[in-house]
C-alpha positions as CSV (number, residue, x, y, z in Angstrom):
1,M,0.3,0.0,-0.2
2,Q,1.1,3.3,-0.7
3,F,-0.4,6.8,0.3
4,K,0.1,10.3,-1.6
5,H,-0.2,12.6,0.9
6,P,1.5,10.6,3.6
7,E,2.2,13.9,5.2
8,V,-1.5,13.0,6.8
9,F,-0.6,11.0,9.8
10,Y,1.6,13.9,10.8
11,F,-2.3,14.2,12.9
12,L,-2.2,10.9,13.9
13,F,-2.1,12.8,17.7
14,V,-5.7,13.5,17.0
15,L,-6.4,9.8,18.3
16,V,-5.1,11.1,21.8
17,I,-8.4,13.1,21.9
18,P,-11.0,10.2,22.5
19,I,-8.4,8.7,24.6
20,I,-8.4,11.9,26.8
21,V,-12.3,11.8,26.9
22,H,-12.5,8.0,27.7
23,L,-10.3,8.9,30.7
24,F,-12.1,12.1,32.4
25,H,-15.1,11.5,31.0
26,L,-15.7,8.9,33.8
27,Q,-19.1,8.0,35.0
28,K,-19.0,8.3,39.2
29,F,-21.0,6.3,41.1
30,Q,-22.8,7.3,44.6
31,K,-23.6,5.0,47.6
32,I,-27.3,5.1,49.0
33,A,-28.3,2.4,51.9
34,F,-31.1,-0.3,51.1
35,T,-32.4,-3.0,53.3
36,N,-31.4,-5.6,50.7
37,V,-28.2,-5.0,50.6
38,A,-27.3,-8.4,48.5
39,F,-29.4,-8.2,46.0
40,L,-28.5,-4.5,45.4
41,K,-24.3,-5.2,45.1
42,K,-25.1,-7.7,42.8
43,I,-27.5,-4.7,40.1
44,S,-24.2,-2.4,41.2
45,L,-21.5,-4.9,39.7
46,E,-23.6,-5.6,36.6
47,T,-24.2,-2.1,36.0
48,R,-20.5,-1.1,36.4
49,K,-19.1,-3.8,34.1
50,S,-21.8,-3.1,31.2
51,S,-20.9,0.7,31.4
52,K,-17.1,0.2,30.9
53,L,-17.9,-2.2,27.8
54,K,-19.7,0.7,26.5
55,K,-17.2,2.8,27.0
56,W,-14.3,0.8,25.4
57,L,-17.1,-0.1,22.4
58,I,-17.4,4.0,22.4
59,L,-13.7,4.6,22.6
60,T,-12.8,1.7,19.8
61,S,-15.5,3.1,17.3
62,R,-13.9,6.4,17.8
63,L,-10.5,6.2,17.3
64,L,-11.7,4.1,14.4
65,T,-13.6,6.8,12.9
66,F,-10.7,9.0,13.3
67,L,-7.9,6.9,12.2
68,A,-10.1,6.2,9.1
69,I,-10.8,10.0,8.3
70,L,-6.9,10.2,7.9
71,F,-6.2,7.2,5.6
72,T,-9.0,8.6,3.7
73,F,-7.3,12.1,3.3
74,S,-4.0,10.2,3.1
75,Q,-5.2,8.8,-0.3
76,P,-4.2,5.4,0.1
77,Y,-3.5,3.2,-3.0
78,F,-2.1,0.1,-5.0
79,S,0.4,-0.2,-8.0
80,D,3.6,-0.7,-8.9
81,K,4.3,3.4,-9.5
82,K,4.3,6.2,-7.3
83,A,0.9,8.3,-7.2
84,G,1.8,12.1,-9.1
85,N,4.4,10.7,-10.9
86,K,4.2,10.7,-14.9
87,N,4.5,7.2,-16.9
88,H,7.3,8.5,-19.6
89,N,7.5,5.6,-22.6
90,I,10.7,6.1,-24.4
91,I,10.2,4.3,-28.0
92,Y,12.6,3.5,-30.8
93,L,10.8,1.9,-33.5
94,D,12.9,0.7,-36.3
95,N,11.5,2.1,-39.4
96,S,14.8,1.0,-41.7
97,L,13.9,-1.0,-45.0
98,S,14.3,-4.1,-43.6
99,L,11.0,-3.9,-41.6
100,N,9.5,-3.1,-45.4
101,T,8.5,-6.7,-45.5
102,N,5.3,-8.6,-45.4
103,G,4.1,-10.8,-43.1
104,N,1.3,-13.2,-42.1
105,N,-1.1,-10.2,-41.4
106,G,1.1,-7.6,-43.6
107,N,3.8,-5.0,-43.5
108,E,5.6,-5.6,-40.5
109,L,6.3,-2.0,-39.9
110,K,2.8,-0.5,-40.3
111,I,1.4,-3.9,-38.0
112,V,3.6,-2.5,-35.1
113,T,2.4,0.7,-35.5
114,Q,-1.1,0.4,-35.6
115,K,-0.7,-2.0,-32.5
116,I,1.2,0.9,-30.6
117,I,-1.6,3.2,-31.6
118,E,-4.2,0.8,-30.0
119,H,-2.6,-0.2,-27.0
120,A,-0.3,2.4,-25.5
121,S,-2.2,4.3,-22.5
122,A,-3.8,7.8,-23.5
123,S,-2.7,9.1,-20.0
124,D,1.1,8.3,-20.5
125,D,4.0,11.1,-22.2
126,F,6.0,9.7,-24.9
127,S,9.5,9.6,-26.8
128,L,9.4,8.3,-30.4
129,I,13.0,8.0,-31.5
130,T,13.3,6.4,-35.2
131,N,16.1,6.2,-37.5
132,D,16.2,9.7,-38.6
133,S,13.3,11.6,-36.3
134,F,13.4,12.2,-32.7
135,H,9.9,13.5,-31.2
136,S,10.4,14.1,-27.4
137,D,7.4,14.8,-24.6
138,I,4.9,14.1,-26.5
139,S,1.1,13.1,-26.0
140,K,-0.6,10.1,-27.1
141,D,-2.7,12.2,-29.6
142,E,0.8,13.5,-30.9
143,L,2.2,10.2,-31.1
144,D,-0.7,8.7,-33.0
145,N,-0.1,11.4,-35.9
146,Y,3.7,10.9,-35.8
147,L,2.9,6.9,-36.3
148,K,0.7,7.4,-38.9
149,K,2.9,9.6,-40.8
150,I,5.8,7.3,-40.6
151,E,7.5,6.1,-43.7
152,F,10.6,4.1,-44.2
153,T,14.2,5.5,-44.4
154,S,17.2,4.1,-45.9
155,T,19.1,5.0,-42.9
156,R,20.6,2.0,-41.2
157,S,20.1,1.6,-37.4
158,D,22.8,1.3,-35.3
159,L,20.9,-0.8,-31.9
160,A,24.3,0.2,-29.0
161,Q,24.0,3.5,-30.7
162,K,19.5,3.9,-30.0
163,I,20.2,2.7,-26.6
164,I,22.9,5.9,-25.5
165,E,20.0,7.6,-27.3
166,V,17.1,6.2,-25.1
167,E,19.0,6.1,-21.7
168,T,20.4,9.9,-22.4
169,K,16.5,10.8,-21.9
170,N,16.0,8.8,-18.6
171,K,16.0,11.0,-15.5
172,V,15.5,13.9,-16.9
173,K,12.5,14.6,-15.4
174,T,11.6,14.2,-11.5
175,N,9.1,12.3,-10.0
176,T,9.1,10.7,-13.6
177,S,8.6,7.0,-14.1
178,Y,10.5,6.1,-17.5
179,K,10.0,2.8,-19.6
180,N,12.6,2.3,-22.7
181,I,11.1,0.2,-25.1
182,L,13.0,-0.7,-28.3
183,I,10.6,-2.6,-31.6
184,S,13.3,-3.5,-34.1
185,D,13.6,-6.4,-36.2
186,F,17.6,-6.7,-34.2
187,Q,19.4,-6.3,-37.5
188,N,22.9,-7.5,-37.7
189,Y,24.6,-6.1,-40.3
190,N,28.0,-8.4,-39.5
191,K,27.1,-12.0,-39.4
192,N,30.5,-12.7,-37.3
193,N,29.8,-10.0,-34.8
194,I,28.2,-11.1,-31.4
195,E,28.2,-7.9,-29.9
196,K,27.7,-8.0,-25.8
197,F,25.9,-4.5,-24.8
198,T,27.8,-4.3,-20.8
199,N,27.2,-0.5,-20.8
200,V,23.4,-0.8,-20.4
201,N,22.2,1.1,-17.2
202,N,18.4,0.8,-17.5
203,T,16.4,-1.3,-17.9
204,F,15.2,-1.7,-21.8
205,S,12.0,-3.5,-22.9
206,L,12.8,-5.8,-26.6
207,V,9.8,-6.5,-29.1
208,K,11.3,-8.3,-32.2
209,S,9.0,-7.5,-34.9
210,N,10.1,-9.3,-38.6
211,S,8.7,-12.0,-41.0
212,N,9.5,-15.8,-40.7
213,Q,11.3,-16.6,-43.7
214,K,14.5,-16.7,-44.5
215,N,14.6,-16.3,-48.2
216,N,16.2,-13.3,-50.2
217,I,18.0,-12.4,-53.5
218,S,19.5,-9.1,-53.9
219,I,21.8,-6.8,-56.0
220,D,24.8,-6.7,-54.3
221,S,27.1,-4.3,-56.4
222,I,27.8,-3.5,-60.2
223,Y,31.7,-2.9,-61.7
224,I,33.4,-2.9,-64.9
225,S,35.0,-5.3,-65.6
226,S,36.2,-4.4,-69.0
227,N,36.7,-0.9,-70.6
228,T,37.7,-0.9,-74.8
229,A,37.3,1.5,-77.0
230,Q,34.3,-0.7,-78.7
231,E,32.4,-1.6,-75.5
232,I,32.1,-1.3,-71.4
233,L,31.6,-4.8,-70.3
234,I,29.5,-4.8,-66.7
235,S,29.4,-7.3,-63.7
236,V,26.3,-7.5,-61.7
237,S,26.8,-9.4,-58.3
238,I,23.8,-11.3,-57.1
239,Q,23.3,-12.7,-53.6
240,N,21.2,-15.5,-53.0
241,Q,20.2,-16.0,-49.4
242,G,18.0,-19.1,-48.9
243,E,16.9,-21.6,-51.0
244,E,18.2,-22.6,-55.0
245,K,15.8,-20.0,-57.2
246,N,15.8,-21.0,-60.9
247,N,15.3,-18.8,-64.2
248,V,14.7,-15.4,-62.4
249,P,14.3,-12.9,-64.7
250,I,17.0,-9.8,-64.8
251,A,17.2,-7.0,-67.1
252,L,19.6,-4.0,-67.8
253,Y,18.1,-0.7,-69.1
254,N,19.5,2.9,-70.3
255,N,17.3,5.0,-68.2
256,S,13.9,3.9,-69.4
257,Q,15.1,2.2,-72.2
258,L,15.5,-1.9,-72.3
259,I,19.2,-2.9,-73.3
260,N,19.0,-6.8,-72.6
261,K,17.1,-8.9,-70.7
262,R,17.8,-12.9,-70.2
263,S,17.6,-15.7,-66.8
264,F,19.3,-17.3,-64.3
265,S,19.3,-19.9,-61.6
266,I,21.4,-19.9,-58.6
267,E,22.2,-21.5,-55.9
268,K,21.5,-22.1,-52.3
269,N,23.5,-19.5,-50.1
270,K,25.3,-18.5,-53.1
271,T,27.0,-15.5,-55.0
272,K,26.7,-15.1,-59.0
273,N,28.3,-13.0,-61.3
274,I,25.9,-11.9,-64.4
275,E,27.7,-9.6,-67.0
276,F,26.6,-7.0,-69.8
277,S,28.0,-5.5,-72.5
278,I,26.4,-2.0,-73.3
279,P,28.2,0.1,-75.8
280,K,30.8,3.3,-75.6
281,T,28.9,6.4,-74.8
282,T,29.3,9.6,-73.8
283,K,26.6,8.9,-70.7
284,F,24.7,5.7,-69.9
285,L,22.4,6.1,-67.0
286,G,21.8,1.9,-66.1
287,K,19.5,0.0,-64.1
288,I,19.8,-3.5,-63.2
289,E,16.4,-4.9,-62.4
290,I,15.4,-8.2,-60.7
291,T,11.7,-9.7,-61.0
292,F,11.4,-12.0,-58.2
293,N,8.7,-11.9,-55.0
294,D,10.5,-11.9,-52.4
295,I,11.0,-11.0,-48.9
296,F,12.9,-7.7,-49.5
297,L,11.7,-5.5,-53.4
298,F,14.2,-2.7,-52.4
299,D,17.2,-4.7,-53.3
300,N,15.7,-5.9,-56.4
301,I,16.9,-3.0,-58.2
302,F,20.0,-1.7,-59.0
303,Y,21.4,2.2,-60.4
304,F,24.8,3.3,-62.3
305,S,25.7,6.1,-64.1
306,I,28.6,6.0,-66.7
307,N,29.5,9.3,-67.6
308,S,32.0,10.1,-70.1
309,R,35.3,9.7,-68.7
310,K,37.8,12.6,-67.9
311,K,41.5,12.5,-68.1
312,T,43.7,13.3,-65.9
313,K,46.5,15.8,-66.1
314,V,49.9,14.9,-65.4
315,L,53.2,16.9,-65.3
316,S,56.5,15.3,-65.0
317,I,59.4,18.0,-64.3
318,G,63.1,17.0,-64.8
319,K,64.7,13.8,-66.4
320,I,62.5,12.3,-69.2
321,S,61.5,9.8,-68.9
322,K,60.5,7.0,-71.9
323,S,58.7,4.7,-69.5
324,F,55.8,7.7,-67.9
325,P,54.1,8.0,-71.7
326,R,53.3,4.7,-72.1
327,I,51.9,4.2,-68.5
328,F,50.2,7.3,-68.9
329,T,48.4,6.8,-72.2
330,N,46.4,9.6,-74.3
331,E,43.0,6.9,-73.4
332,D,43.2,8.2,-69.7
333,F,46.1,11.0,-69.2
334,N,46.8,14.5,-70.3
335,F,50.2,13.4,-69.6
336,E,53.3,15.9,-70.3
337,N,57.2,15.6,-70.2
338,S,58.8,18.6,-68.8
339,T,62.5,20.0,-67.7
340,L,63.1,21.7,-65.0
341,Q,64.7,24.8,-67.2
342,N,61.6,24.5,-69.6
343,V,58.8,24.0,-67.3
344,N,55.4,26.0,-67.5
345,Y,55.1,27.5,-64.4
346,N,51.3,29.4,-65.1
347,S,50.5,25.5,-65.8
348,I,51.0,23.6,-62.7
349,P,47.8,24.8,-61.4
350,E,46.0,23.4,-63.9
351,K,47.2,20.1,-63.1
352,Q,46.6,17.3,-61.0
353,L,49.3,15.4,-60.7
354,I,53.1,16.5,-60.4
355,I,56.1,14.2,-60.6
356,L,59.3,15.5,-59.8
357,N,61.3,12.9,-61.2
358,E,65.1,12.7,-60.4
359,L,65.6,16.4,-59.5
360,E,69.2,16.8,-58.1
361,T,67.4,20.2,-56.3
362,I,64.0,21.4,-55.8
363,P,64.5,25.2,-56.4
364,N,62.5,27.9,-53.9
365,V,60.5,29.2,-56.6
366,L,59.3,25.3,-58.0
367,Q,59.0,24.6,-53.6
368,N,56.2,27.9,-53.2
369,T,54.4,26.8,-56.1
370,L,54.5,23.0,-55.1
371,L,53.3,23.9,-52.1
372,Q,50.3,25.7,-53.1
373,F,49.8,23.3,-55.6
374,A,49.2,20.8,-52.5
375,K,47.2,23.1,-50.9
376,N,45.2,23.9,-53.6
377,G,44.5,19.6,-53.9
378,G,46.8,18.9,-56.3
379,H,49.3,15.2,-55.9
380,L,52.7,15.2,-55.9
381,L,55.3,12.4,-56.6
382,I,58.4,13.1,-55.8
383,I,61.4,10.4,-57.1
384,P,65.1,11.4,-56.0
385,N,67.9,11.7,-58.1
386,Q,71.1,9.2,-56.9
387,K,72.8,12.1,-56.0
388,I,70.3,14.8,-54.1
389,E,71.0,17.9,-52.4
390,I,69.9,16.5,-49.6
391,A,69.3,20.0,-47.9
392,S,67.2,21.3,-50.4
393,Y,64.8,18.3,-50.0
394,N,64.4,18.7,-46.4
395,L,63.7,22.5,-46.7
396,F,60.7,21.7,-49.1
397,F,59.5,18.8,-46.8
398,S,59.5,20.8,-43.6
399,K,56.7,22.6,-45.3
400,I,54.3,19.7,-45.8
401,N,55.6,16.8,-43.4
402,K,57.8,17.3,-40.0
403,G,59.9,14.3,-41.2
404,S,63.2,14.8,-42.9
405,I,65.5,12.5,-45.1
406,T,68.3,11.8,-42.7
407,G,70.9,9.9,-44.7
408,I,72.1,7.4,-47.7
409,R,71.8,3.8,-47.4
410,K,74.0,1.9,-50.0
411,D,73.7,-1.5,-49.4
412,S,71.1,-3.8,-51.3
413,L,68.2,-4.7,-50.3
414,K,64.7,-6.5,-51.8
415,I,61.4,-5.0,-52.2
416,T,59.4,-7.8,-50.5
417,D,56.3,-6.3,-48.7
418,I,53.0,-4.7,-50.4
419,N,50.0,-3.0,-48.7
420,Y,47.3,-5.2,-50.0
421,Q,44.6,-2.4,-48.3
422,H,45.8,0.9,-49.4
423,Q,43.7,2.4,-51.9
424,L,46.2,2.2,-54.5
425,F,46.4,-1.8,-55.3
426,T,41.9,-2.0,-54.8
427,D,41.1,-4.4,-57.1
428,V,44.7,-4.7,-57.9
429,F,45.0,-8.4,-56.5
430,S,42.6,-11.1,-56.1
431,K,44.8,-12.6,-53.9
432,R,47.9,-12.2,-52.2
433,V,50.8,-12.9,-54.2
434,D,53.1,-15.9,-52.9
435,N,55.6,-16.2,-55.3
436,F,56.8,-12.4,-56.1
437,Q,59.3,-11.8,-58.4
438,Y,61.3,-9.3,-55.7
439,P,62.8,-6.5,-57.1
440,S,65.4,-5.2,-55.6
441,V,67.5,-1.5,-55.2
442,T,71.5,-0.9,-54.7
443,K,70.9,2.6,-53.4
444,S,67.9,4.1,-51.0
445,Y,67.6,7.0,-48.5
446,Q,66.7,6.9,-45.1
447,T,63.9,8.9,-43.7
448,T,61.9,10.4,-40.8
449,F,58.5,10.4,-43.0
450,R,55.1,9.8,-41.1
451,G,52.5,7.9,-43.1
452,D,51.1,4.8,-44.6
453,K,53.8,2.6,-45.8
454,V,52.6,1.3,-49.5
455,I,55.5,-0.9,-50.4
456,S,58.2,-2.0,-48.4
457,Y,61.8,-3.6,-48.1
458,E,62.5,-6.6,-46.1
459,N,63.9,-4.8,-43.1
460,K,60.0,-3.3,-43.5
461,S,61.2,0.4,-44.2
462,A,59.4,2.7,-46.7
463,F,60.3,1.9,-50.5
464,L,57.1,3.9,-51.5
465,Q,55.3,6.1,-48.6
466,E,52.1,7.9,-48.8
467,I,53.4,11.0,-46.6
468,A,51.5,12.2,-44.3
469,N,50.0,15.8,-44.8
470,P,47.1,18.2,-44.7
471,F,46.8,19.0,-48.1
472,S,47.0,16.5,-50.3
473,K,48.6,13.1,-51.2
474,V,52.2,13.0,-51.8
475,Y,54.1,9.7,-52.5
476,W,57.7,9.0,-51.8
477,F,60.1,6.7,-53.3
478,S,62.9,6.0,-51.5
479,S,65.0,5.4,-54.2
480,P,66.1,6.1,-57.7
481,I,63.8,3.9,-60.3
482,D,66.0,4.2,-63.5
483,I,67.5,0.9,-64.3
484,T,71.2,1.6,-62.8
485,S,69.3,1.6,-59.0
486,T,66.8,-0.8,-59.3
487,N,65.1,-3.3,-61.5
488,F,61.6,-2.2,-60.1
489,S,61.0,-0.5,-63.1
490,N,61.4,-4.1,-65.2
491,S,58.4,-5.6,-62.4
492,P,55.2,-5.8,-63.6
493,L,54.4,-3.9,-60.3
494,I,55.5,-0.8,-61.5
495,V,52.2,-0.2,-63.8
496,P,49.9,-0.7,-61.7
497,T,51.2,1.7,-59.2
498,L,51.9,4.8,-61.2
499,Y,48.8,4.5,-63.0
500,N,46.6,3.8,-60.2
501,I,48.5,7.5,-58.5
502,G,47.8,8.9,-61.5
503,Q,44.0,8.0,-61.8
504,Q,43.3,8.7,-58.0
505,S,45.0,12.3,-58.8
506,L,41.3,13.1,-59.9
507,K,38.9,10.8,-58.3
508,I,37.0,9.9,-61.3
509,T,33.0,9.6,-60.9
510,R,32.1,6.1,-59.4
511,P,29.1,3.8,-61.4
512,Y,27.0,4.4,-57.8
513,Y,27.4,5.5,-54.5
514,T,25.9,4.2,-51.2
515,L,23.2,6.0,-49.6
516,Q,23.9,7.5,-46.5
517,E,27.9,6.7,-46.2
518,N,30.7,9.2,-46.6
519,N,31.0,9.5,-50.6
520,S,33.4,12.4,-51.9
521,I,32.9,13.4,-55.7
522,E,35.8,15.5,-56.9
523,I,34.4,17.2,-60.2
524,D,36.9,18.7,-63.0
525,K,35.6,22.2,-62.9
526,K,36.6,25.6,-62.3
527,I,33.8,27.1,-60.3
528,G,33.5,30.7,-59.7
529,K,33.6,32.5,-55.6
530,D,29.9,32.7,-55.2
531,E,28.8,29.8,-57.4
532,I,27.6,26.4,-55.5
533,L,27.0,22.9,-57.2
534,T,23.7,21.6,-56.7
535,I,22.9,17.8,-56.4
536,S,19.1,17.1,-57.2
537,N,16.5,15.0,-58.9
538,E,13.2,15.3,-59.6
539,E,11.6,15.2,-56.3
540,D,15.2,16.3,-53.8
541,S,17.6,19.1,-54.0
542,F,20.1,20.0,-51.7
543,I,23.7,21.9,-51.8
544,P,26.5,19.0,-50.6
545,I,29.5,19.9,-49.1
546,Q,31.9,21.3,-51.2
547,Q,35.1,22.5,-51.3
548,S,36.6,24.5,-54.2
549,Y,40.1,24.0,-55.9
550,T,42.0,25.9,-58.5
551,N,40.8,23.4,-61.3
552,K,38.5,21.1,-59.4
553,V,35.6,21.3,-56.7
554,K,35.4,18.3,-54.6
555,L,31.8,17.1,-53.1
556,T,30.9,15.3,-50.0
557,T,27.5,13.8,-49.4
558,N,26.5,11.9,-46.4
559,S,22.8,11.9,-44.9
560,Q,22.1,13.1,-47.9
561,P,20.2,11.9,-50.5
562,K,17.4,9.8,-49.0
563,T,16.3,7.8,-51.8
564,A,18.1,5.4,-54.4
565,G,18.2,6.7,-58.3
566,F,20.2,9.1,-60.6
567,Y,21.0,12.5,-59.5
568,E,21.9,15.5,-61.5
569,I,25.2,17.7,-60.2
570,T,24.1,21.2,-61.8
571,L,26.0,24.7,-61.8
572,K,22.8,27.0,-62.2
573,K,20.8,25.2,-64.5
574,D,23.7,23.3,-66.4
575,T,24.3,19.6,-65.8
576,I,27.9,18.8,-64.8
577,E,27.4,15.1,-64.1
578,T,24.7,12.5,-63.2
579,V,25.4,10.1,-60.3
580,A,23.8,7.3,-59.0
581,Y,22.7,5.9,-55.6
582,N,21.9,2.7,-54.2
583,I,20.5,1.5,-51.0
584,S,23.0,-0.3,-49.0
585,S,23.5,-3.5,-49.8
586,K,24.0,-4.4,-45.6
587,E,19.9,-3.6,-45.3
588,S,19.7,-7.3,-47.3
589,I,21.0,-9.3,-44.7
590,L,18.8,-11.9,-43.1
591,S,21.3,-12.1,-39.9
592,F,19.1,-10.8,-36.7
593,Y,20.5,-10.6,-32.7
594,D,19.4,-13.4,-31.0
595,L,17.4,-12.2,-28.0
596,Q,17.5,-14.8,-25.7
597,A,20.7,-14.7,-25.8
598,L,20.7,-10.8,-24.8
599,E,18.7,-11.3,-22.3
600,K,21.0,-13.9,-20.4
601,S,24.4,-11.6,-21.6
602,N,22.4,-8.5,-19.7
603,K,19.9,-8.9,-16.9
604,N,18.8,-4.9,-17.6
605,F,16.6,-6.8,-20.9
606,E,13.4,-7.8,-21.0
607,I,12.1,-9.5,-24.0
608,Y,8.9,-9.8,-25.1
609,D,6.5,-11.7,-28.0
610,S,4.5,-8.8,-29.3
611,V,3.8,-5.3,-28.6
612,E,0.2,-5.5,-27.3
613,G,1.9,-8.4,-24.8
614,L,4.1,-5.2,-23.3
615,F,1.6,-2.3,-23.1
616,S,-0.9,-4.8,-21.7
617,E,1.8,-5.3,-18.7
618,I,2.7,-1.2,-18.9
619,N,-1.1,-0.8,-18.2
620,Q,-1.3,-3.4,-15.8
621,K,1.7,-2.0,-13.7
622,N,0.4,1.5,-13.8
623,K,-3.0,0.6,-13.2
624,V,-3.7,2.7,-9.6
625,Q,-6.1,0.9,-7.2
626,W,-7.8,3.6,-4.5
627,L,-8.3,2.7,-1.5
628,W,-9.2,6.6,0.4
629,K,-13.7,5.4,-0.5
630,L,-12.7,2.2,1.7
631,F,-11.3,3.8,4.4
632,L,-14.4,7.0,4.2
633,T,-16.6,3.9,4.1
634,I,-15.2,2.7,7.5
635,A,-15.2,6.2,8.8
636,I,-19.2,6.4,8.2
637,V,-19.5,2.7,9.3
638,S,-17.7,3.9,12.8
639,L,-19.8,6.7,13.1
640,L,-22.8,4.8,13.1
641,L,-22.2,2.2,14.9
642,E,-21.4,4.7,18.1
643,I,-24.9,6.1,17.5
644,L,-26.2,2.9,17.5
645,I,-24.7,2.1,21.1
646,L,-25.5,5.4,22.0
647,K,-29.1,4.8,21.9
648,F,-29.3,1.1,22.2
649,F,-27.3,0.1,24.5
650,R,-28.7,0.1,28.2
651,T,-26.4,0.1,31.4
């Protein structure tokens, strides 16, 4: 039993009043002489006993009346919560695309929202957290309105992050009882990840909502497997989860025009690549579509775009190389060779990559020009001479990195290690090379540069290093790469290394980008100070984060856009490029947390089978059974009992 106004019991002293009355309001008996003494003694004794009993009954009824009145004003009740406290239900409702699936009774998310509307108490307060919104301190009517308007989002949920968001909302207000509710399919994006939520401090009620289907086919990704002068070969990666599927139709469109259509079969829990050939064109807005009715439909369409390819502008300053023109071909690059004496400094800001090829010294005027070039986003590749002026090189390096060249090593070293994780070698190797014919160098420079090692010697020092700096990418070969210093130029590794350094100096627009991830897009265009680029389609338009350099603009997108499809990058009303965005393939993973295991690993998790079961329990626990009417009845009955005793009890 609890009391809404326990302070009323300070008035318990009033119970002394009937006791005092009982003690001092005593009936005094007067002795009168009478002849029949024995008979009168008996009558007197019986009268005294009867009178005492009556007084005790009156005292008891009065005490009961006063006590019942005190209990009535203290307002006693039975409940699991304190009277006067507000109930605040903090609900995280997962509205990711993985909930956009049909169960036995219809769409999973729509069913859940309807059950919340039907069973949540109208007397409670609420906060509603979704993957893309947060509605704090709202009433039941407001909650219902938000639930009716809820839409699916490509923003993925992170269970640990949502738990933190909910916990920060707890204990914001005094005299408030919080109930933390998580409603989701609890999708686990990493099948091998067994996440332990050890930092959960509050009690959470978990309700799992997903269909029982375990089959899904999806388009995982696409990539350009071949790009010739006549055609482009597109490879489509299809992922199958569940049973084998046969005669699945797949089609390729250029915008809305059908280009190719075929069918395929795929084995149980396998991935399959399907290739399409498209003609060489300046612009291709591709859409791959699978016609198959499974658990998820959003992953049966995939968008990609192929724009006219921009050539990277490369300038080599120093020793004239015969091998560079064969690597930086006219198809992909605008390559220029120039001696130090004949370099056109005015053309340097227009380039994307500058190669310092075996200069003995770096003149101050060139240092200042290159420093400004790097600050504007240009990339550098530095190849030293056999006889460099170390002080001149170190003066330049001091402007972009805290490291320096410390000496010369003349002993022979083998080039043995490749950093396969570096972006230069993405998609270069299908597997690690074990029978690599190790090149070697006869002379190299020792350095203290900070940055990632791309290729290393057998002693783990860097042969090719990406020097860390706040401006752009700067690559450093610790040895000359001419045939007198190393046989690296005869190694097959030199071509993809230099080619990718050139290609990544201007980020070519990728065939597609992923929604809700950090995406970097570089546009080969010079714009004015007051000009901005916009990304838009027929339904949406936004201004991305952008950095303007001398010869390019770097765009960054993350939270926008929100829907898959084609988007145009425009300057004023002119379309510069068209890019494609797709939903993350992680949304298609049929892997979910085991809630029973989570409950065992953390005592603060409570698992419920249904939304209606959860809210029925909440409403039952929060139900208040008031007892003041009972005690008021007791007080009235006690008062009536006293009246009856006084009137009919004869002494």
